[in-house]
DSSP file (Angstrom, degrees, kcal/mol; ACC not computed):
  #  RESIDUE AA STRUCTURE BP1 BP2  ACC     N-H-->O    O-->H-N    N-H-->O    O-->H-N    TCO  KAPPA ALPHA  PHI   PSI    X-CA   Y-CA   Z-CA
    1    1 A X              0   0    0      0, 0.0     2,-0.5     0, 0.0    36,-0.2   0.000 360.0 360.0 360.0 150.6    0.8    3.1   -5.9
    2    2 A X  B     -A   36   0A   0     34,-3.0    34,-2.1     1,-0.1    36,-0.1  -0.969 360.0 -25.0-122.2 115.4    3.9    5.1   -6.8
    3    3 A X  S    S+     0   0    0     -2,-0.5     2,-0.4    32,-0.2    15,-0.4   0.789  99.6 124.3  61.1  32.8    7.3    4.2   -5.3
    4    4 A X        +     0   0    0     32,-0.2     2,-0.4    13,-0.1    13,-0.2  -0.989  28.9 168.6-127.4 125.3    5.9    2.6   -2.2
    5    5 A X  E     +D   16   0B   0     11,-2.2    11,-3.5    -2,-0.4     2,-0.3  -0.987   7.0 175.2-128.9 143.8    6.7   -1.0   -1.1
    6    6 A X  E     -D   15   0B   0     -2,-0.4     2,-0.4     9,-0.2     9,-0.2  -0.995  17.8-152.7-146.0 157.2    5.9   -2.6    2.2
    7    7 A X  E     -D   14   0B   0      7,-2.3     7,-2.7    -2,-0.3     2,-0.6  -0.963   8.7-150.6-125.0 146.5    6.1   -5.9    3.9
    8    8 A X  E     +D   13   0B   0     -2,-0.4     2,-0.7     5,-0.2     5,-0.2  -0.964  13.9 179.5-119.3 113.9    3.9   -7.2    6.7
    9    9 A X  E >   -D   12   0B   0      3,-2.7     3,-1.7    -2,-0.6     2,-0.6  -0.877  68.2 -57.4-116.8  95.7    5.6   -9.6    9.1
   10   10 A X  T 3  S-     0   0    0     -2,-0.7     0, 0.0     1,-0.3     0, 0.0  -0.603 122.1 -19.4  68.2-116.1    3.0  -10.5   11.7
   11   11 A X  T 3  S+     0   0    0     -2,-0.6     2,-0.6    -3,-0.1    -1,-0.3   0.169 116.7 101.7-107.9  16.0    1.9   -7.2   13.1
   12   12 A X  E <   -D    9   0B   0     -3,-1.7    -3,-2.7     2,-0.0     2,-0.5  -0.903  53.4-164.1-107.6 116.3    5.0   -5.3   12.0
   13   13 A X  E     -D    8   0B   0     -2,-0.6     2,-0.5    -5,-0.2    -5,-0.2  -0.862   3.9-169.0-100.1 123.6    4.6   -3.1    8.8
   14   14 A X  E     -D    7   0B   0     -7,-2.7    -7,-2.3    -2,-0.5     2,-0.4  -0.965   4.8-160.2-116.8 125.9    7.8   -2.0    7.1
   15   15 A X  E     -D    6   0B   0     -2,-0.5     2,-0.4    -9,-0.2    -9,-0.2  -0.867   3.2-164.7-109.8 136.1    7.6    0.7    4.4
   16   16 A X  E     +D    5   0B   0    -11,-3.5   -11,-2.2    -2,-0.4     2,-0.4  -0.985  11.6 171.3-123.2 129.9   10.3    1.3    1.7
   17   17 A X        -     0   0    0     -2,-0.4     2,-0.9   -13,-0.2   -13,-0.1  -0.999  30.6-135.3-137.4 131.4   10.4    4.5   -0.4
   18   18 A X    >   -     0   0    0    -15,-0.4     3,-1.4    -2,-0.4    -2,-0.0  -0.789  15.9-164.5 -87.1 107.4   13.2    5.6   -2.7
   19   19 A X  T 3  S+     0   0    0     -2,-0.9    -1,-0.1     1,-0.3    16,-0.0   0.513  81.2  69.2 -74.6  -3.6   13.6    9.3   -1.9
   20   20 A X  T 3  S+     0   0    0     14,-0.0    -1,-0.3     2,-0.0     2,-0.2   0.612  83.8  90.2 -86.7 -11.5   15.6    9.9   -5.1
   21   21 A X    <   -     0   0    0     -3,-1.4     2,-0.3    13,-0.1    -4,-0.0  -0.511  55.3-169.0 -85.9 152.9   12.5    9.4   -7.3
   22   22 A X        -     0   0    0     -2,-0.2    12,-0.2    34,-0.0     3,-0.1  -0.994  17.1-169.3-138.7 145.3   10.1   12.1   -8.4
   23   23 A X        -     0   0    0     10,-2.9    11,-0.1     1,-0.5     2,-0.1   0.011  54.1 -96.9-122.9  25.9    6.7   11.9  -10.1
   24   24 A X        -     0   0    0      9,-0.3     9,-3.0     5,-0.0    -1,-0.5  -0.227  62.8 -28.7  90.0-179.3    6.1   15.5  -11.0
   25   25 A X  B     -B   32   0A   0      7,-0.2     7,-0.3     1,-0.1     5,-0.0  -0.317  61.5-111.6 -73.8 153.8    4.3   18.4   -9.3
   26   26 A X    >   -     0   0    0      5,-2.8     3,-0.6     1,-0.1    -1,-0.1  -0.194  42.2 -94.1 -68.7 173.0    1.2   18.0   -7.1
   27   27 A X  T 3  S+     0   0    0      1,-0.2    -1,-0.1     2,-0.1    -2,-0.1   0.817 129.6  48.8 -64.1 -28.5   -2.1   19.3   -8.4
   28   28 A X  T 3  S-     0   0    0      3,-0.0    -1,-0.2     1,-0.0    -3,-0.0   0.714 104.7-132.3 -80.3 -20.4   -1.5   22.6   -6.6
   29   29 A X  S <  S+     0   0    0     -3,-0.6    -2,-0.1     2,-0.2    30,-0.0   0.471  80.1 106.5  82.3   1.7    2.0   22.9   -8.0
   30   30 A X  S    S+     0   0    0     28,-0.1    29,-2.4    -5,-0.0     2,-0.3   0.715  79.1  33.1 -85.6 -21.3    3.4   23.7   -4.6
   31   31 A X  E    S- C   0  58A   0     27,-0.3    -5,-2.8    29,-0.0     2,-0.5  -0.889  72.0-125.5-133.2 162.0    5.1   20.3   -4.0
   32   32 A X  E     -BC  25  57A   0     25,-3.0    25,-1.8    -2,-0.3     2,-0.3  -0.938  32.1-124.8-106.8 129.0    6.9   17.6   -5.9
   33   33 A X  E     + C   0  56A   0     -9,-3.0   -10,-2.9    -2,-0.5    -9,-0.3  -0.576  32.9 170.1 -78.4 129.8    5.4   14.1   -5.4
   34   34 A X  E     -     0   0A   0     21,-3.0     2,-0.3     1,-0.4    22,-0.2   0.756  67.7 -11.4-102.9 -42.2    8.0   11.5   -4.2
   35   35 A X  E     + C   0  55A   0     20,-1.8    20,-2.8   -18,-0.1    -1,-0.4  -0.987  61.2 175.5-159.0 153.0    5.7    8.6   -3.3
   36   36 A X  E     -AC   2  54A   0    -34,-2.1   -34,-3.0    -2,-0.3    18,-0.2  -0.963  34.5-148.6-161.5 144.4    2.0    7.9   -2.9
   37   37 A X        -     0   0    0     16,-2.3    17,-0.1    -2,-0.3    -1,-0.1   0.513  47.8-131.4 -83.6  -7.2   -0.4    5.1   -2.2
   38   38 A X  S    S-     0   0    0     15,-0.5     2,-0.2   -36,-0.1    16,-0.1   0.921  72.3 -18.9  56.6  48.7   -2.9    7.1   -4.2
   39   39 A X  S    S-     0   0    0     14,-0.2    14,-0.5     2,-0.1     2,-0.4  -0.671 107.1 -38.0 117.2-173.6   -5.6    6.8   -1.6
   40   40 A X        +     0   0    0     -2,-0.2     2,-0.3    12,-0.2    12,-0.2  -0.750  59.8 176.2 -91.7 130.1   -6.3    4.5    1.3
   41   41 A X  E     -E   51   0C   0     10,-2.4    10,-2.8    -2,-0.4     2,-0.1  -0.956  35.5 -98.3-133.4 151.4   -5.4    0.8    0.8
   42   42 A X  E     -E   50   0C   0     -2,-0.3     8,-0.3     8,-0.2     3,-0.1  -0.389  24.6-135.9 -66.0 142.9   -5.4   -2.3    3.0
   43   43 A X  S    S-     0   0    0      6,-2.0     2,-0.3     1,-0.2    -1,-0.1   0.695  80.2 -16.3 -75.1 -17.7   -2.1   -3.2    4.6
   44   44 A X  S >  S-     0   0    0      5,-0.4     3,-1.9     3,-0.2    -1,-0.2  -0.968  88.2 -64.3-174.4 163.8   -2.6   -6.8    3.8
   45   45 A X  T 3  S+     0   0    0     -2,-0.3     3,-0.1     1,-0.3    -2,-0.0  -0.352 119.5   8.1 -60.0 133.6   -5.2   -9.5    2.8
   46   46 A X  T 3  S+     0   0    0      1,-0.2     2,-0.3    -2,-0.1    -1,-0.3   0.555 100.1 127.4  73.9   7.9   -7.8  -10.0    5.5
   47   47 A X    <   -     0   0    0     -3,-1.9    -1,-0.2     1,-0.1    -3,-0.2  -0.749  52.8-152.3 -99.3 145.6   -6.5   -7.0    7.6
   48   48 A X        +     0   0    0     -2,-0.3    -1,-0.1    -3,-0.1    -2,-0.1   0.775  68.5  98.4 -80.2 -29.1   -8.8   -4.1    8.8
   49   49 A X        -     0   0    0     -7,-0.1    -6,-2.0     1,-0.0    -5,-0.4  -0.273  54.4-167.9 -68.1 143.8   -5.9   -1.6    8.8
   50   50 A X  E     -E   42   0C   0     -8,-0.3     2,-0.4    -7,-0.1    -8,-0.2  -0.911   7.5-150.1-127.0 157.4   -5.6    0.8    5.9
   51   51 A X  E     -E   41   0C   0    -10,-2.8   -10,-2.4    -2,-0.3     2,-0.4  -0.992  10.2-174.8-130.4 138.0   -2.8    3.1    4.9
   52   52 A X        +     0   0    0     -2,-0.4     2,-0.4   -12,-0.2   -12,-0.2  -0.959  22.0 177.6-129.2 111.8   -2.9    6.4    3.1
   53   53 A X        +     0   0    0    -14,-0.5   -16,-2.3    -2,-0.4   -15,-0.5  -0.950  17.3 173.0-127.9 133.0    0.5    7.8    2.4
   54   54 A X  E     -C   36   0A   0     -2,-0.4     2,-0.4   -18,-0.2   -18,-0.2  -0.991   7.0-172.2-134.4 130.4    1.9   10.8    0.5
   55   55 A X  E     +C   35   0A   0    -20,-2.8   -21,-3.0    -2,-0.4   -20,-1.8  -0.989  23.2 149.7-120.1 129.1    5.6   11.8    0.5
   56   56 A X  E     -C   33   0A   0     -2,-0.4     2,-0.3   -23,-0.2   -23,-0.2  -0.951  31.9-144.3-151.1 166.0    6.5   15.1   -1.1
   57   57 A X  E     -C   32   0A   0    -25,-1.8   -25,-3.0    -2,-0.3    -2,-0.0  -0.975  37.0 -94.3-133.9 152.9    9.0   18.0   -1.0
   58   58 A X  E     -C   31   0A   0     -2,-0.3     2,-0.4   -27,-0.2   -27,-0.3  -0.324  39.3-121.6 -61.9 143.8    8.4   21.7   -1.5
   59   59 A X        -     0   0    0    -29,-2.4     2,-0.6   -30,-0.0    -1,-0.1  -0.735  21.9-130.7 -85.7 135.5    9.1   22.9   -5.1
   60   60 A X        -     0   0    0     -2,-0.4     2,-0.4     2,-0.0   -29,-0.0  -0.763  20.9-151.5 -89.9 126.0   11.7   25.6   -5.3
   61   61 A X              0   0    0     -2,-0.6    -1,-0.0     1,-0.1     0, 0.0  -0.785 360.0 360.0-100.9 139.3   10.5   28.6   -7.3
   62   62 A X              0   0    0     -2,-0.4    -1,-0.1     0, 0.0    -2,-0.0   0.466 360.0 360.0 -81.0 360.0   12.9   30.7   -9.2
């Protein structure tokens, strides 16, 4: 995972992402990656729920 933290308190999932971080351009080059789970991952041990998260912003072209 890149720049993604979460806590699971009972049935409440809280996600934290630092929006000031960047991890370079996406594979298409159209966006800049801010955070990613890099695929689908379980929200916690023994849980059925999964999360797949990508946070990005458009790249500004000169």
